[in-house]
C-alpha positions as CSV (number, residue, x, y, z in Angstrom):
1,M,14.7,3.8,-12.4
2,N,11.1,4.8,-11.5
3,K,10.9,6.9,-8.4
4,Y,7.4,5.9,-7.4
5,F,5.2,2.9,-7.3
6,R,1.5,3.2,-8.0
7,T,-1.4,0.9,-7.3
8,N,-5.2,1.0,-7.5
9,N,-5.5,-2.0,-5.1
10,F,-6.6,-0.7,-1.7
11,Y,-5.6,-3.9,0.1
12,L,-2.1,-4.0,-1.5
13,A,-1.7,-0.3,-0.5
14,A,-2.7,-1.1,3.1
15,F,-0.3,-4.0,3.2
16,L,2.6,-1.9,1.8
17,F,1.8,0.9,4.2
18,A,1.6,-1.5,7.2
19,K,5.0,-2.9,6.1
20,G,6.5,0.6,6.3
21,L,6.5,1.9,2.7
22,E,6.0,5.7,2.5
23,L,2.8,6.9,0.9
24,V,3.5,10.1,-0.9
25,N,0.2,10.8,-2.6
26,I,-3.2,9.6,-3.7
27,D,-3.7,10.4,-7.3
28,R,-7.3,11.3,-8.0
29,T,-6.9,12.2,-11.7
30,D,-9.2,9.3,-12.8
31,T,-12.6,10.2,-11.4
32,K,-13.6,6.5,-11.1
33,K,-10.7,5.2,-9.1
34,C,-7.7,6.5,-7.2
35,A,-4.1,5.4,-7.3
36,F,-2.0,5.1,-4.2
37,V,1.5,6.4,-4.8
38,F,4.5,5.1,-2.8
39,V,8.2,5.9,-2.8
40,E,9.9,3.1,-4.8
41,T,12.2,1.0,-2.6
42,P,14.3,-2.1,-3.2
43,E,12.0,-4.1,-0.9
44,R,8.8,-3.1,-2.6
45,D,9.2,-5.7,-5.3
46,F,9.8,-8.4,-2.7
47,L,6.7,-7.3,-0.7
48,L,4.6,-7.3,-3.8
49,G,5.6,-10.8,-4.5
50,A,4.9,-11.8,-0.9
51,F,1.4,-10.2,-1.1
52,N,0.5,-11.9,-4.4
53,F,2.2,-15.3,-4.1
54,G,3.2,-15.8,-0.4
55,K,2.0,-18.9,1.4
56,E,-0.6,-18.4,4.2
57,N,1.7,-18.6,7.2
58,Q,4.8,-17.3,5.6
59,S,6.5,-14.7,7.8
60,D,6.9,-12.2,4.9
61,V,3.1,-12.1,4.5
62,M,2.4,-11.7,8.2
63,V,1.4,-8.2,9.4
64,D,0.7,-7.1,13.0
65,A,-3.1,-6.6,13.2
66,R,-2.8,-3.2,14.9
67,K,-0.5,-2.0,12.0
68,L,-2.9,-3.3,9.4
69,I,-5.9,-1.6,11.1
70,F,-4.0,1.6,11.4
71,A,-3.0,1.4,7.7
72,V,-6.6,0.8,6.6
73,K,-7.9,3.7,8.7
74,T,-5.1,6.1,7.6
75,L,-5.6,5.2,3.9
76,K,-9.4,5.7,4.2
77,D,-9.0,9.0,6.0
78,K,-6.6,10.2,3.2
79,L,-8.9,8.8,0.5
80,Y,-11.9,10.7,1.7
81,Q,-10.3,14.0,2.6
82,Q,-11.5,16.9,0.7
83,F,-8.8,18.4,-1.5
């Protein structure tokens, strides 16, 4: 089983981060785009499905606005940090 889940989608990464998945790295190997790397969990597949296919008011898609704002700010801070 794969230990990590990677995505280039910023909004998916913010959603997963706001839902409590652990971000372990931002892979900057490709100079044109970064990949957000999360620890793989059993709920990640469910959350990915909810993000992509969930209905508008479905509880699985709902995220507390403060958590989402915090997730976006945190990911942007980590994205623009000098390494």
